[in-house]
N, C-alpha and C positions, 0 to 999 in steps of 0.2 A: 329059352327064357320061358318061365312059367307065367301063364296068363290066367287071371281069376275068371270065374264064371260070369260075373256081372260085366266086366270089361269085355269079355268075349262076346256077350250078348249085344253090347253097345256097338262093337265093331261089325258084328254080323248084320245088325240093322243098317249101319252105314253102307255096307257092301250091297245089301239087297236093294236099298233105295237107289244106290248108284247104278245098279244093273237095270232098274226099271227105267231110269231117265237117260242112261248113258249110251248104250250100244247102238241105238238106231242112228243118231247123228254120225257116229263114227263110221258105221257101215255105209251110210250115204256118202260121207266124205271119201272113204276108200273107193267106193264105186265111181264117184265123180273123178277121183284121181286116175283110176284105171282108164276110164273112158277118155279123159283128156290126153292120156298117153297114147291111146289108140288113134286119137284124132289129130295128133301132131302133123306138121306140114308133110305132105307126101314127098317121096324121093323123086326129084325131077332130073337128077344128073344121069346122063346116058353114058354108061361105062365105055371106055375105049376111045373117046373123042377128046382131044385137048381143048382147053378153053380158047375162045376166040380173042383176038387182040382187043376188041371192043369190051369184052367181059373183063379182061385184065385191067384195062384202063378205068372202067367203072368201079372195080373193086378197090383200086388204089385211091380213087377220089373218095370213096366211102371211108377208107381208113384214115385219110387225111382229115376228113371232117370229124372222125372219132378222136383223132389226136388233138384237134382244136378244142373239142368239148372237154377232154381231160385237162388240158392246159387251163381252160376257163374255170374249171372246178378246182384247180390246184392239186390234182392227183399226180404228183411229180414222179413217183416210182412207176406207175403204170404208163405215164406219158413217155418216160425215158425208154422203157422196154419197147413200146410201139415205135418210137422214133428210130431207135437203132435197127429195128426190123425193116422199117421203110427205107433206111439208108442203104440197104442192099440194092435198091433200084437206082441206077445212075441218073435216070431221067428226072428224078425228084431232088437231086442234090441242091440246086439253087433254091427250090421252093422250101426246103427244110431249114435253110439258114435262119430266117426270121423266127422259126419255131424253136430252134436251138437257143437263140438269144433269149427268147421268152422263158424257156425252161431254166436257163442259167439265172435269170432274175428271180424266178420263183424259189430257187434253192438258196438265194442270197449271194450268188457269185456275180456281183455286178461288174467287177473287173473283167471276168471271163465273158460276160454278156457284151461289154463294150468291145472286146477283142473280136468276138464273133461278128458283131454288127459292122465293124470296120472292114473285116475280111469280105463280108457280103457286099458292102458298098463299093469295094474295088471292082467287083464283077457287075454290080447293078447300081450305079450311083443315083438313079431316080426312084429307088424303092422307098416310099414314105415310111413303111413299117420299120425298116432298118434304122432310118434316121430317128424315129420315135424311140426305139429301144436304146439307141446310142445316147440320146439326150437324157432319157430317164436314168440310165446307169451312171452317166457322168455327173448328174445332179446329186445322186446318192454318194458318189465318190468324192464330191466336193470340188470337182474340176469345173468351176463356174464359167470361165472364159470359153473352154471347149464346149461346154453344154450350150452356151448361147449360140455358137456356130452351128451345133447340131440342131437346135430348135429352128434356126433360120432355114437350114436344109429341109427340115420336116415340113415347114409351112410352104416353102418354095415348091416342093414336089407333090404336095397334097392336092387332090382335085379341087377342094374348096378351102380357101384361106380361113374363112370364118370358123368352120368346125375344127380345123387344125389349130387355130389360135386358142380355142376353148380347151382342147386337149393339152396344149402346151402350158396354159395357165394352171390347169389342174395338176400337171406334173410338178410345177413349181410349188404349189400349195401342199401337195402330198409329201414332198421332200422338205417342207418347212423353209423354202427359200422365198420368204415373203417379200423382201425388198425387190427381188428379181421379178416376182409375179406382178407387183405394183408397177414397176417400170415397163414391163412387157405390155400391160394393159394400157398404159398411157401412150405407148408407141402405136399400138393397134387402133386406138381411138382416132388417132390422126390419119392412119392409113385407110381405115374403113369409113371415116367421116361420121362416126357415131359417138357422140360425147357421153352416152350412158352405157356403152358396151361393157359387159362383164362387171356391172356395178356391184353385184352381190359378192363376186370373188374378190374385188378390190376392197370391199368393206371388211372381209375376213382378214385380208393381209394387213390393212391399216389398224384393225382392232388389236392384233397381236403385236404390231410395231409400236403400240402406244399412242397412235394418232386417232383418238377415240371420237373426237368431234367430227373429223373428216369422215370417219367410218359411218357415223350416223347420217351424214349427208348422202353418202353412197347408198346406204340402205333405203333411204327415202326415194332416191332416184330409181333404184331397182323396183320398188313397189309402184311408183308412178308410171314406169315403163310397162310393167306387167302386173297389175293388181291380183290377177288370178294365180300368180306364183307365191302368194302368201304362205301356203303350207310348206313349200320348199324352203323359202327364206326363213321361216320360223324354225324349222328343224335344223337348218344349217347353223343358225345362231345358238339354239339351246343345246344341240348335240355337239357343237363345235367348241370354239374357244371363248365364248361369252361366259363371264363369271359375274353374278349379281353384285357381290361385294367389291370386286376389283374394278369393274367397269361402270362405276357410278357416273363418270364424266360422259360416257357414251349414252347412258340412259337420260341424263340431264339434257344433252344436246338433242336427242330424239324427242324428248318431251317438248322442248322449245319449238321444234319443227311442227309437231302435232298440234300444239296450241296456237300456231300461227294460221294465217288465212290459207284456204285451199287445201287443207289436209284431207286425205282420202280415208274412207272407213277402214281400208286395209291397214293403213298406218296406225290408226287407233287400236285396231285389234292386235296388231303386233306389239304395240306398247303395253297393252293390258296383259299379254302373255309374259312379257319380260318382268312386269311388276309382280305377277303371280310367282314367277321363279324366285323372286326375292321375298316372298311371303306377304305381299301387300294386297290383300283382297279388296280393301276399301278403295284404294287408288284405282285398281282395275275396274271396279264397279262404277266409279265416277265417270270413266271414259266410255263404258259400254252401255250404261242405262239409256242414254239418248239414242244410241244405235238400235238397241233392243226394242225401243218404242216406235222406230221408223219402219214401216212395211218394206221399204226398198232395201234396207240393210239387214233385215231380220234373218234372211236365209244365210248370209255370211256369218252372222253371230252364232246361229244355230249349228252351222257346220264346224265352226271352231269349238263350240261346246261339245259336239260329238267327239272331236279329237281329244279334248281334255278328259272326257269320261273314259275313253279307252285307255288313256295313259294313267288313270288313277290306280289301276291294278298293278302297274309296274313301278309306281313311285314308292320311295321310302316314306315311312310314316313319320314325317317331320313337319317343319313349319310350312314348307311349300305345299305339302299334301293338305294340311288344314286350311290354308288360304285358298287352294283350288276348290275344295269342298264348299267353303263359305261363299265363294264367288258363284259357283254353279248353282247353289241353292237360291241365291238372290236373283241371278239373271234368268234362270229357267222359270222360276215362279212368276216373275214379271211377264215373260213372254207367254206363259200358259194362261195367265189371267187377263192379258191385254185384249180389250174388245176391238182394237184396231187391226189385230193380226188375223190372217186367214185361219179357218178352222183347222186345216192340215198342219200349219205351223204350230198352232196352240196344242194340238194333240201330240205332235213330235216332242215339243218342249215338255209337256206333262209326262210323257213316257220316260224321257231322259231324267226328269226330276225324280221320279220314282227310283230309277236305277242308281242315281247318286245317293239317295237315302239308303238304299239296300247296301251299297258298297261301304258307306260310312259306318253303318251298323255292323257289318262284317268286320271292319277294321277296329271297331270300338273307339273311334276318334270322335267323340261328341262334346269335346271342350271341357271346361272346368266345372260345369254344372250339368251332369248327365240327365238329371231329372227334368230340368228345364228344356234340355235338348230333345228329350223324348216327347214332351208336350208340343214343341215346335214341329218335330217330324210328324206327329199325329195330325196336326193342322195341315201340313203340306200334303200328306197323303189323302186327307179328306178333300182338298182342293183338286188333286189329281183325279180322284174318283168322280168328281163333278164334270171335269173336262174330258176325261178319257177313261170311262169305266171298264172298257174291255182290255186295258193294258195288262199284259202278262206281268210286267215288272211291278205293277201296283200291288198285286197279291203276294208276290214273293217278298216285297219290301214290308208289307204288313205282317207277314209271318216272321221275318227277321226282327221287326220291332217287338213282337211278342216275346221272341226268344231273348232279346236284349233285356226286356223288363224282367224276365224270369231269371236270367243268369247274372246280369250285371247290377240290376237294381234290387234283386232278391225279392221280387213281388210276383210270384207265380199266380196268385189268385186274380190279380188285376189282368195279367196276361191272358189267363183262361177266359175271363169275361169278354175280353176284346175278341178272342178267337170265336167264342160262342156267337157274338154278333156277326162276325165275318161269315160264319156258316149260313147265315140267313140271307146273304147277299145273292140275288138271282143272277148276277153277272159273273159270279165266281166260276172259273173254268174247271173242268173235271180234275185236271192235274193239281190245281190249287186246292180243290176240295180234299183230295187225299192227303196232301201235305199239311193242310190246316187241321185235319182230324188227328194226324200223327203228332203234330206239335201240341194240340190240345191235350192229348193223352200224356205227353211229357210234362205239361204244366200241371195237370191234376196230380201226377206222381210227385212233382217237386213241391206241391202244396200239401203233401201227405194225404191226399184224398185217393187212396189206392183203389177203393171200390169203383169210383167213377172212372178213374184212369183205366182200370182193367176192362170196364164195360166199353169204353170208347175204342180201346186198342183191339179188343176181341172183335168188335163189329168191323173195324178196318181190316183185320187179319182174315176175315171171311170173304172179303171183296175180291173176286178173281180178276177184276179189271186193272187193278193197280198192284202189280206183283212186287215192285220195289218198296213201296210204302207198306204193303202188307207184310213183307219180310222183316222190315225194320220194326213193325209193331210186334210181330212174334218174338223177335229178339228181346225187346223190352219186356214182354210177357214172360219169357223164359227166365230173365233175370229177376223179375218180380216173384215167380214161382220159387226160385232159389232163395230169395230174401225172406219168403214167408214159410219156408220149410217143406215145400212140395218137391222133394229131391228127385223122385222118379219122373214126375211130370216135367221138371226142369231138364233132366237129362235127355228125355225123348224129344222135347221141343227144341233143344239146342241142336240135336242131330238133324231134325227136319229143316231147321233154319239154314244150317251149313250146306245141306245138299240142294235145297231149292234155290238158293241164291249164292252160288259159289264165288261169284265175282264181286259180291257186295263187300264194303269195307269192314263189316262186322263178322264176315263168314269165318275167318280164321279164329277170332276170339270165341265165337259160338262153338266151334269144333273143339277148341282147347278146354273151354269151360265144361262142355258136356262130357268130355273124356275125363277131366279132373273129378267131376261128380261121380262118374261111374267107378273110377279107381278108388275114390275115398269110401264109397259104400262098401267096397270089398277089402278095405284096409284093415287088417287084423288089429292094429294098434290105434286105429282112428275110427272112421265111420260117422254115423249121424251126429255124434257128440262134437266132432271137429267141424262138420258142416254147420252146426248150430253156432259155432264161434265165427265162422266165415260169413254167415247170413247178414249180420249187422253191417259188415263192410259193404256188401252189395246194396243194402237198403240205403245207407248213407250216400252212396254214389247216385242212386236213383233219385234221392231227394235233393241232390245238389248241395250237400253240406260237406265241403272239403275238410274242415277241421275235425268234424265228427268222424269222417272216414279215416283220417290219419290216426285218430285215437283208437278206432275199432281195429284197424290193421295192426297197430302196435300191440294191442291186447291179443289179437289172434296169433301173431308171430310168437309172442312170449309164452302164451298158454299152450299153443300147439307144440312148440319146441320142448316144453316140459313134459307133455303127456305121451308123445309118440316115440317110436323107436327110430332114432336118427341113423341107425346102421342100415335101415331099409329105405328105399326111395319114398319120399313124401312129396308128391307132386303138388298137392294143394297148398302145403306149407311154402313150397318154393314159389308158387304163383303169388301167394300172399306177400312174400318178401319183395318180389318184383313189382307188385302193385303198390306196396308201401314206398319203394324207391321212386316210382313215377309220381305218386301223390306228393312226396316231399319236393320233387323237382318243380311241380306246378306251384308249390308254396314257396319257391325260391330258397329252400333249405338244402343247398347243394352239397354242403359238407356232410350233413346227415345222410343224404341220399347216396353219396359215394361210399359211406361206411356200410350201409345196407347192401349195396351192390357188391362191395369187396367180400363181405361175408358170404353172399350167394355164390360167387364164382370161385371162391377158395374152399369153403366148407361143403359146398354142394356142386362140385366140379362136373359130376355126371348128370346134372339136372338139364332138362330141355330148355330151361331159362338161363343157364350159365352163359352161353355165348351172347345172348341178348343183353345180359347184365354187363358183360365186358364191353360190348359196343356202346351202351348208354354211358358207362363210366368214362370211356374214351371221349365221347361227345362232351361230357361235362368238363373233363380236363382241358379239352380244346377251347371250350367257352371261357375258361379261366386263364387262357394264354399259355398253358403248359403243353406246348406242342410236342416236345420230345417224349414226354410221358404218354401222351395220347398215341403217338406213333408206335411206341413200344408195346402198348396194350393191344392195339389193332393188329400188329405183327404177331404177337403171341396168340391172338384169336385165330388168325389164319393157320398157324402151325398146330394149335391144340385142337381145333374143331374143323378139320378139312372138309367134312361132309355137311356142314351147316348150310341151310337153304338160303341164308342172306349174305353169303360171303361176297357176292358180286357187289353189294352195296358197300361193304367194307373196303374192297379194292378201289372202288370209285372214290371213297373218301381219302384214301392214301394217295391216289393219283392227283386229286384236287389239291392236297397239301403240297405235293411235289411241284405241281404247276404254279402254285402261288409263290413258292419259294424261288422258282426259276425266272419269275418275271423280272425284266430289266428295271 
């Protein structure tokens, strides 16, 4: 393949820079590897001597423990191989029977597991493990009467009836034998003389059985028996069979208990969490505000808030998410500003308050009036700064707020002024300083103030202390060079960015852009004229103007297709087509995006962007519910481009489709 002089120079620069930075770590790694091989465990076996009986016994015990670990991890194939190997030792025959039963259960052969357990009980009728596996298998098989007998045998042979009873109840719940679980609990309460024994488990059974008022009474009993079990009880309910819309009777009964005399803080906290699950932030705040103002209950309220903050990242962005954010903003603000609370509690609440603001801004869930929400968040962060000025979350939230103003409210000028004031804050940590300067540069560019943006980003790029932020600054500067017509400078800066920060999210794009510029400069049918057409596309992206970018990309694709020789590779044109498809996807113009992608992977099948175009087109088909067409396109991609770097991702998508279709 013939390579032009400009492209060859670009690649040589990349190789030279790689050689400067690369070989030393590799050499050290190889030297470390050689040394580790030399220092491996010394050979301690003395040839010619058979192992002692004690050594053989110790080895068998070790392998039995290894088998138990594999069974615990569910590694059935490895466990089966090891079990059959250990079966060669006759002295282990009885000890392997419970493990064979467990393996049969893991592979779904419950009838076989029951048969193995019965055979073992004929040899050792007092083995509790065998009774347990027999009971569990019979429950799955639906042999309820025999399962009751097996559970009785398990509890009779176990060293402690209480722990065995707990396991038996869990077996009933796991196999969805709720009536049997409730009956077993009632019997055990009489035997043990504990009227609140297994109240949580009984509430789960009653909830599914439709006896919701009784389930609320049991939940209250569980909390009054062990208030510190609130996190466990909460997770059991919310991750289990509780459904806000279906279980209104349960919620009503629990509210009646909490509104009555003698209610514990743990009961009120649980009720507030259930209200949030149904999207009722005001109801949750009504129960929690008195607790948040009480120094004796503040720690429990704050611990629950910590849990809710961690769960925000995992929640779907729906009504429950919005209610949880509103609740946390209200309750954490109250605790951070309360003069009755200890200083440490106030600081912890303030730190969590900033974190909630940061997450809500990331999710873009600021309600029906984003402008008013921004003002509210601005006031909240000002209060956090007074209570806990050294909070790391405070400054990241302030940066996120500025980005939200730039991107969502389309007000980069105001965002820039906010960041300028933030730079004057003496409590701003060094990492926050770098991110603030980077975001300030982005805001200047979005406000079309490219001169000030270049000045701020250049200063940040020269700072050796913050390599990540400096690399991002140079990437923005390289794109600005390209947008302003400095082709050679942009090409060289892209190369440096890609090599200095190879793990950065922008590294691949920088490498591709630099290579595309180098190729276009040496394109006999293209060159600077085509780069001038592409520059407005880059500038519109830097300015954050999506519609202007789509219009510029359409013009670029149309004019470039008319001017260049399409019989030759046209890498910048192909990139522009892929960029146009991505911009259309962001604008929700999915049909138009698929048309552009189809043109790219059919008329430019040899392009480096063709496999990516097929992958994105398949994603769009799947989003529209056209699963068979998406599967066909991904399969075609695997066949047509077997050496593509991203084939592993495509295989994962196909496997995920198969797994979803095979769900019961």
